[in-house]
N, C-alpha and C positions, 0 to 999 in steps of 0.2 A: 504493500500499499504505499501511498505518498503521505507520510506522517505530518507533513507541512499543512495539509488541508484540515487538520485538527486545530490549528492556532487561528483564533478569530480574525486577526488582521490580515493573514495570508488568504484565508478562506474568503473574506469579504472582497479582496481584490480579484480573486479568481472568479467569483460569482459575478462581479461587475463586468469583467471581460466577457464571460460566458453570455450574460444577458444582452450585452451590447452587440456581440457578434450576431446574435439572433435578431435583435431589433433592427440593425442597419444592413442586414444581409440583403443582397440583390437577388433577383429572380434567377440569374445565373451566378455561379461562384465568382468571387474576385479572381481576376485573371492572374495577378501576381501579388503575393503579400510578403511582408517582412516583419519578423519579430526582432526587433532591434534590442540587443542585449538579452539574448534568449536564456542565458545562465545554464541551468541544469536540464532545461527542455520541459519544464512542468506544463507549459501552456500549448505546446506545439502540436500535439496530436489533435487537440481541440480546434485550434485555429486552421490547421490544415484541412479540416472538414468543410471549411468555407471558402477554400481557394483551390484554383487549378494547379497553382505552384506556390509553395512557401519556402522562403529562405530564413533560417535562423542564424543570426550572426552575433558574435561576441568578441571581446579582446582576450578571453581566456581559452586557450587551446584545450586544457584539461576539462573544463566545463562542457565544452563542445563535444569532446570524446564521449562524456557520460551521456549527454543529451542524444547523441547518435545512437548509442546503445539502447537507451531508454525507449526511443521511438523507432527502433528497427521494424522495418515492414511498412511504414508510412511512405508510400511510393512517390508521392508528390512533394516530399520535404527533404531538403538538404541543408547542410551547415557549412559555414565558412567563417574564418577570422576576418573582422572588420572593425574599424574604429568609428564610433558615433559622431566624432568631431570631423571626421575626414572620410566619408563613405566613398567607396570606389565605384559606386553605381552611377550610371548616366542620369541626367535630369529627366524627371518624369517617367521613372521606371515602375513604380509600384502604384496599385489601386488601394491597398490597405497597409498600414503600418500599426503594429502593436508594440508598446514599449512599457514594461512594467518594472518600477523601482530601479530605474537606470539613471535618469537625469540627475539625480542627487550625487552621482559618483564621477561624472565625466570632467568636472573642474570649470568647464565654460558652458553652463547649460543653455544660455541664450544661443550659442553657436550650434548646439545639437538641435535645437528648434528650427533654425535656418536650415540645416541639413536635411531634416525631415521634409520640410516644405520644398526644398529643391528636388529630392528623389520622388516626390509624390506626384501623381498624375492630377490634373485638374478634375474636380469632382470627387477626388479621393478622400478617404476616411482615415483619421488617427484615433486609436483607442490608447489612453495612457493612464498609469497610475503613478503616484509619487508620494513620498512622506511630506507631511505638511508642517510648516514652521509654526502654524497655529494649532498646535496640539493641546489636548485638554490637560488641565492640572493634574488629574488622577493618573495620567500616563507617565509623567515625569515631573514631579513637583520641584526637584532640585534645579533643573534646567529652566522650568517655567519661571521660577522666582529669579534666577540669574538674568533672564531675558528682561524682566521688569526693572531690576536694580542696576544692571551693568552700566558703566560709563562709556562714553564714546571711545573707540579704538580697541576695546577689549574684544576677545573673540566671542563667537556666537553662543558657546555652550561652556558650562562650568565642569562637567563630567562626561566622559566618553561612554555613557550608559543611557538607558531609557530611549528617548527619541534620537539620541546620538550615539547609539550602539550600531552595529551592522555596518561598521566602516564609514558612517556618516560624518563628514567634516562640515557640512552645511545641510540645511534643509530648504525647501522650496517655499517661498512666500506666494500666497495667492495672487496678489497685486502684480508681483514681479512676473509671475508665469503669464498671466493674462496680457501684460504689456509685451513680453516677448512674443507671444502667439499672434497677437494683432499686429506688431510691427513686422513680423515675417510675412503676414498676409493671410493668416488663417482666420476662418470664422469659428467661434467658440459655440458649439452646439450644446454641450452639457458641461457643467462644472459642479461637482458635488462632493460633500464630505463622505469619508468611508471610515467607520469605526469611531465611536464617541467616547463619552465618559465611563460607561460600564466595561466596554472592551478595554479601554485604557487601564482601568483598575485591575482587571483580570491579568493583564499582560505586563503590569508595571515592573520594570527592571529585570525580572527573572528571564524573560525570553532572550534578552541580549546576552545574558551570562550563559544560558543553555546553548545558544548558537556558538558562542565562543569555545565552548567545551566540546561540542558534538559535531558541528557542521563542517563539511569540507568547504574550503575556501571561505571561512567565516567573515573575513574582512572585505569580500567582494573585490579582490585585487586582480591583477593580470596573471598571477601564479598562485597555486595552492600551498602557500607556505604557512597559512594560519589555519587553526582549527585543531581540536584535540583528537577525537576518535574518528574523525573523517567520515561520518555517516552520509550517505546520499540516498535519495529515494529510489526504490527498487521497482516501483509501478507508478502509473498515472491514474489508478482507480481510486475512487473516493473510499476512505475508510468508513466502516459501518457507524462509527460513533460520530461521524460528521454531522448527523442529524442534531446531536446536542449542540454543537457549534452553531448550526443554523438557528436553533431556538435562541441562543444567546445573542446572536446578531439581530434577530427580530425584536427581542426585548430591548436591546441597546437603541435601536432605531425608534422604537415606540416611546421610550423615556426621554431620549435626548436628541430626536430628530430636528428639534427646533433650533439647535445651537450651530453656530459656524465652526466651533472647535472640533476638530477631528484629527486622528492619528495620520490619516492620508486623504488624498484627493483622487477622485476618478474624473477623467476628462474625455470629451469627444471633440475632435477638431475636424474641420472639413476644409479642403483647398477649393476656392471658388472656380467654377468653370470659366475657361478663358472667354473673354469678351469678343 
């Protein structure tokens, strides 16, 4: 099973992508799709079901090797090394781009947005998730207090845990992202919070520590030098207990759907058709 699907924040991102693939699917499959920053390939089998051809790219060859093995037999899917800030693809190559929890790692997030716009065809769709700088207090009280009290010139976070675990040196602010997207030329179709105060409380700090101990490539870097027991998912199937996670997500949305504070954001962008 894919144990990551038991974690509410990961599960919420996965369900967002799943529902939006279905919502924005065309009568015919997207001709060519790109999973930008595919990582261990958790989403690829699902995305490939909506595409004639899907490319999964990443900067980490070892992650790609695992993704290739995990999704063996998906005939319209192939993998290659590529850099989100300097994609090797020609202009207007893809009809669909999916990118989950990548933009916070690239160093120049606004440049990644420009690259996505460049390689997307007019009328094409982008499905994205990323960690939010406007995270709830219950998820990371130390760094939330630091954000309120820090002086000018200090770094964005106080400790490398909570919202700033998982190799995060910075998070994505909603206003910043909207500015990057609009300046690139995108239309913002959807922009919503994913995982609020209840999920934040349930995952406060311990998930980052667990990832550091168990996960292969825990720091989300270009080589697998970090991580303790080097655990990787062995399947793309939903765990049986994922139904419990889904109930928690539903309760979180019911209780706290009114707030703008969220652990992550889910975004749909569209490149306008050429005039």
